[in-house]
C-alpha positions as CSV (number, residue, x, y, z in Angstrom):
1,M,-16.2,126.2,19.2
2,A,-13.6,128.9,19.6
3,S,-16.2,131.5,20.5
4,Q,-17.9,129.1,23.0
5,A,-14.5,128.4,24.6
6,L,-13.9,132.1,24.8
7,L,-17.3,132.7,26.4
8,V,-16.7,129.9,29.0
9,M,-13.3,131.3,29.8
10,S,-14.7,134.8,30.3
11,L,-17.4,133.5,32.6
12,I,-14.8,131.6,34.7
13,I,-12.7,134.8,35.0
14,I,-15.7,136.9,36.0
15,L,-16.8,134.3,38.5
16,G,-13.3,134.0,39.9
17,L,-13.1,137.8,40.2
18,N,-16.4,138.0,42.1
19,I,-15.3,135.2,44.5
20,F,-12.0,137.1,45.1
21,L,-13.8,140.4,45.8
22,V,-16.2,138.7,48.2
23,A,-13.4,137.0,50.0
24,H,-11.4,140.2,50.3
25,A,-14.4,142.5,51.1
26,N,-14.0,144.6,54.2
27,Y,-17.3,144.4,55.9
28,L,-17.3,147.4,58.2
29,N,-20.3,146.4,60.2
30,Q,-18.2,143.4,61.5
31,D,-15.8,145.8,63.3
32,I,-17.8,149.0,63.7
33,D,-21.0,150.2,65.3
34,I,-22.7,153.5,64.3
35,T,-23.4,155.1,67.6
36,W,-25.0,158.4,67.0
37,G,-26.7,160.6,64.4
38,D,-30.2,159.3,64.3
39,G,-29.9,157.5,61.0
40,R,-27.3,159.9,59.5
41,G,-24.7,157.3,59.5
42,K,-25.2,154.4,57.1
43,F,-23.5,151.2,55.9
44,L,-23.8,151.0,52.1
45,N,-22.5,148.7,49.3
46,N,-23.1,145.5,51.2
47,D,-21.6,147.1,54.3
48,T,-18.2,147.9,52.7
49,L,-18.9,151.6,52.7
50,L,-19.8,153.8,55.7
51,N,-21.2,157.3,55.0
52,L,-21.5,159.9,57.7
53,T,-23.9,162.8,57.1
54,L,-24.1,166.3,58.8
55,D,-27.1,168.6,58.5
56,Q,-28.2,171.6,60.5
57,S,-29.8,169.3,63.1
58,S,-27.0,166.8,63.8
59,G,-23.8,165.1,62.7
60,S,-23.1,161.4,63.0
61,G,-20.4,159.0,64.2
62,F,-19.2,155.5,64.9
63,Q,-16.8,153.5,67.0
64,S,-15.0,150.2,66.9
65,K,-16.6,147.2,68.6
66,A,-13.2,146.3,70.1
67,E,-10.8,148.2,72.4
68,Y,-7.1,148.1,71.8
69,L,-4.0,148.4,74.0
70,Y,-1.4,149.3,71.3
71,G,-2.0,148.8,67.7
72,K,-1.8,149.9,64.1
73,V,-5.1,150.9,62.6
74,D,-5.9,152.2,59.1
75,M,-8.9,153.8,57.5
76,Q,-9.5,155.1,54.0
77,I,-11.5,158.3,54.0
78,K,-13.0,160.6,51.4
79,L,-13.7,164.0,52.8
80,V,-16.6,166.4,52.4
81,P,-16.3,168.0,48.9
82,G,-16.9,171.6,47.9
83,N,-17.6,174.2,50.6
84,S,-16.9,172.3,53.8
85,A,-16.2,175.3,56.0
86,G,-17.2,174.8,59.6
87,T,-17.2,171.0,59.3
88,V,-14.9,168.5,61.0
89,T,-14.3,164.9,60.0
90,T,-12.5,162.8,62.5
91,F,-10.6,159.4,62.8
92,Y,-9.1,158.8,66.2
93,L,-8.3,156.5,69.2
94,K,-9.6,157.4,72.6
95,S,-9.9,155.8,76.1
96,Q,-12.6,156.4,78.7
97,G,-12.7,158.5,81.9
98,L,-11.6,161.9,83.1
99,T,-7.9,161.2,82.6
100,W,-8.3,159.8,79.1
101,D,-5.7,159.2,76.4
102,E,-6.4,160.2,72.8
103,I,-4.6,160.1,69.4
104,D,-6.4,162.4,66.8
105,F,-6.8,162.9,63.1
106,E,-9.2,165.8,62.6
107,F,-9.9,167.3,59.1
108,L,-10.9,170.9,59.3
109,G,-13.1,171.9,56.3
110,N,-12.7,175.1,54.3
111,V,-14.4,177.2,51.6
112,S,-14.3,175.9,48.1
113,G,-10.8,176.2,46.5
114,D,-9.0,176.4,49.9
115,P,-7.2,173.4,51.2
116,Y,-8.3,171.2,54.1
117,I,-6.2,171.4,57.3
118,L,-5.2,168.1,58.9
119,H,-5.2,168.7,62.6
120,T,-3.4,166.2,64.8
121,N,-3.2,166.0,68.6
122,V,-2.1,163.6,71.4
123,Y,-3.8,163.6,74.8
124,T,-2.2,161.8,77.8
125,Q,-4.1,161.6,81.1
126,G,-6.6,164.1,79.9
127,K,-4.0,166.7,78.8
128,G,-3.7,167.7,75.1
129,D,-2.3,171.0,73.7
130,R,0.0,169.1,71.4
131,E,-1.4,170.2,68.1
132,Q,0.4,169.9,64.8
133,Q,-1.4,170.9,61.6
134,F,-0.7,170.2,57.9
135,Y,-1.9,170.9,54.4
136,L,-2.3,167.7,52.3
137,W,-0.4,167.3,49.0
138,F,-3.5,166.0,47.2
139,D,-7.3,166.7,47.1
140,P,-8.7,164.6,49.9
141,T,-12.2,164.9,48.5
142,A,-11.5,163.5,45.0
143,E,-10.9,159.9,46.1
144,F,-10.2,157.7,49.1
145,H,-6.8,158.1,50.9
146,N,-5.4,156.0,53.7
147,Y,-4.8,157.4,57.2
148,S,-3.0,155.3,59.8
149,I,-2.1,155.5,63.5
150,L,0.7,153.3,64.9
151,W,0.8,153.2,68.7
152,N,3.3,151.0,70.5
153,P,5.3,151.3,73.7
154,S,8.0,153.4,72.1
155,H,6.3,155.9,69.9
156,I,3.1,157.0,68.1
157,V,3.3,157.7,64.4
158,F,0.7,159.3,62.2
159,Y,0.7,158.2,58.5
160,V,-1.0,159.6,55.4
161,D,-0.9,157.1,52.4
162,G,2.0,155.3,54.1
163,K,4.0,158.5,54.6
164,P,4.9,159.4,58.2
165,I,3.8,163.0,59.0
166,R,4.2,163.1,62.8
167,E,6.0,161.1,65.6
168,F,5.3,161.4,69.3
169,K,8.0,159.5,71.3
170,N,7.7,157.9,74.7
171,L,9.7,160.3,76.9
172,E,8.5,159.1,80.2
173,A,12.1,159.3,81.4
174,M,11.9,163.0,80.9
175,G,8.6,163.2,82.8
176,V,6.3,163.3,79.8
177,A,3.2,161.2,80.2
178,Y,2.7,158.5,77.5
179,P,-0.4,156.4,76.8
180,K,0.4,152.9,77.9
181,S,-2.2,151.5,80.2
182,Q,-5.6,152.6,79.0
183,P,-7.3,150.7,76.2
184,M,-8.7,152.8,73.4
185,R,-11.5,152.5,70.9
186,M,-11.3,153.8,67.3
187,Y,-13.9,156.5,66.6
188,G,-15.0,158.5,63.5
189,S,-17.4,161.4,63.2
190,L,-18.6,164.3,61.1
191,W,-19.8,167.3,63.1
192,N,-20.3,171.0,63.0
193,A,-17.5,173.1,64.7
194,D,-17.9,176.4,63.0
195,D,-17.1,178.2,66.3
196,W,-13.4,177.3,65.7
197,A,-12.7,175.0,62.8
198,T,-12.3,177.4,59.8
199,R,-10.1,180.4,60.3
200,G,-10.7,180.3,64.0
201,G,-14.4,180.5,63.7
202,L,-14.6,183.5,61.3
203,V,-16.1,181.4,58.5
204,K,-19.3,179.7,59.4
205,T,-21.0,176.6,58.0
206,N,-23.1,177.4,54.9
207,W,-26.1,175.1,55.5
208,S,-27.4,175.7,52.0
209,E,-24.5,173.6,50.8
210,G,-25.6,170.6,52.9
211,P,-26.2,167.9,53.8
212,F,-22.5,167.2,54.0
213,V,-21.1,163.7,53.6
214,A,-17.8,162.0,54.4
215,S,-17.1,158.4,53.4
216,F,-15.1,155.6,55.0
217,I,-13.9,152.2,53.7
218,N,-11.4,149.5,54.4
219,Y,-10.9,149.8,58.1
220,N,-8.0,147.6,59.1
221,S,-7.3,146.6,62.7
222,E,-5.5,143.3,62.1
223,N,-2.3,144.7,63.5
224,A,-3.9,145.8,66.8
225,C,-3.9,144.2,70.2
226,I,-7.5,143.6,71.3
227,W,-8.2,144.3,74.9
228,S,-10.1,141.5,76.8
229,I,-12.6,142.9,79.2
230,D,-12.8,139.5,80.9
231,N,-9.3,139.3,82.3
232,G,-7.9,142.7,81.7
233,T,-5.3,141.6,79.1
234,T,-4.7,141.8,75.4
235,T,-5.4,138.8,73.2
236,N,-2.9,139.2,70.3
237,T,0.8,138.5,70.6
238,P,3.1,140.1,71.4
239,C,0.9,142.2,73.7
240,S,-0.6,139.3,75.6
241,P,1.3,138.2,78.8
242,S,1.7,134.7,77.4
243,G,3.4,135.9,74.3
244,S,1.6,133.3,72.2
245,S,-1.1,133.6,69.6
246,S,-2.7,131.7,66.7
247,S,-3.2,134.9,64.8
248,S,-2.1,134.8,61.2
249,S,-0.9,138.4,61.6
250,S,1.4,137.7,64.5
251,T,4.6,138.3,62.5
252,S,3.5,141.7,61.2
253,T,2.1,142.6,64.7
254,S,5.5,141.8,66.2
255,E,7.2,144.1,63.7
256,W,5.2,147.2,64.5
257,F,5.1,146.4,68.2
258,S,8.9,146.1,68.6
259,Q,9.6,149.2,66.4
260,R,11.5,151.7,68.6
261,G,11.9,154.4,66.0
262,M,11.7,155.2,62.3
263,D,14.4,154.1,59.9
264,S,16.4,156.7,57.9
265,S,14.2,156.6,54.8
266,S,11.0,157.1,56.9
267,R,12.7,159.9,58.8
268,K,13.6,161.6,55.5
269,V,9.9,161.5,54.4
270,L,8.8,162.8,57.8
271,K,11.2,165.8,57.4
272,W,10.0,166.4,53.8
273,V,6.3,166.5,54.9
274,Q,7.0,168.7,57.9
275,K,9.1,171.1,55.9
276,K,6.7,171.4,52.9
277,F,3.3,171.0,54.5
278,M,3.3,171.7,58.2
279,V,1.4,174.9,59.0
280,Y,1.4,174.8,62.8
281,N,3.6,173.2,65.4
282,Y,2.9,173.7,69.1
283,C,6.6,173.2,69.7
284,K,7.3,176.5,67.9
285,D,4.6,178.5,69.5
286,K,6.6,180.5,72.1
287,K,3.8,183.1,72.3
288,R,1.3,180.5,73.5
289,F,3.8,178.8,75.8
290,W,5.4,182.0,77.1
291,Q,6.4,180.3,80.3
292,G,8.4,177.7,78.4
293,L,7.7,175.2,75.7
294,P,6.5,171.7,76.7
295,V,9.4,169.3,77.8
296,E,9.1,167.0,74.8
297,C,9.8,170.0,72.5
298,G,13.3,170.2,73.7
299,A,14.0,166.5,73.6
300,K,15.7,166.5,70.2
301,K,17.9,169.5,71.2
302,N,18.9,167.8,74.5
303,N,19.9,164.6,72.7
304,K,22.1,166.6,70.3
305,N,23.8,168.3,73.3
306,K,24.3,164.9,75.0
307,N,25.9,163.5,71.9
308,K,28.2,166.6,71.6
309,N,29.3,166.2,75.2
310,K,30.0,162.5,74.6
311,N,32.2,163.4,71.5
312,I,34.1,166.0,73.5
313,K,34.8,163.6,76.4
314,S,35.9,160.9,74.0
């Protein structure tokens, strides 16, 4: 009897676990369309895994079904292992048109044994040139890691495994354009960029190592404001003009939407990442911007000077 009871209990636990997994499965095909690659992009594992493949003929890519006007989106990615030189894996937000806005994660492959470079950029009204690059503090090919973009009216923050690595503030008051009116889709891709991706194009893609595969799971856009094509508004509070929503995530949505800056602990992590792992910062590249660094690069210094002047006056 004891053994039968134990067997029944085991079956109940297994059945309950399976129900839990089904209920919490992230079915990527519900939120994402594979848009190019001629069959090189595939949903696997009951649509919970998306693999993108690159061979000598073509890469592949996908996009979100919805457009967002502000949001926090997350994706777990496992990058191309081994000799990935010349390849680029991407996860980004982008609007349409000639004066588009864009928020980029790009992972630049490298030869075996050398680290990936995480390349970030922010485009506003079709203008980019705001690159910051980082090494990662882990092997991004060994397992899945979480990459997030937070975009609200006050700032844009890039996160890796919950750690902030970059912040781009809304400095419209200083004449710096900020993405605020163009809805964006989420995109992902794997493509060949051996004319620039690895050591400025010196190292080419070794096609004998292919086909190359990058994997994506657990896309989360629950904390994003979906743009409604019908009436030109967003449907989730607090982004909608009415300010009301039946969304179960409205509380957490309100938290990221109203965030005006990072708290002290997040800022400490940001400084740690940038001190230890940043390998390029456009704001330090005086040779490139020989006529003067972009306005936003001096914002922090200007704020410090303002505070000093206030203290002197007081």
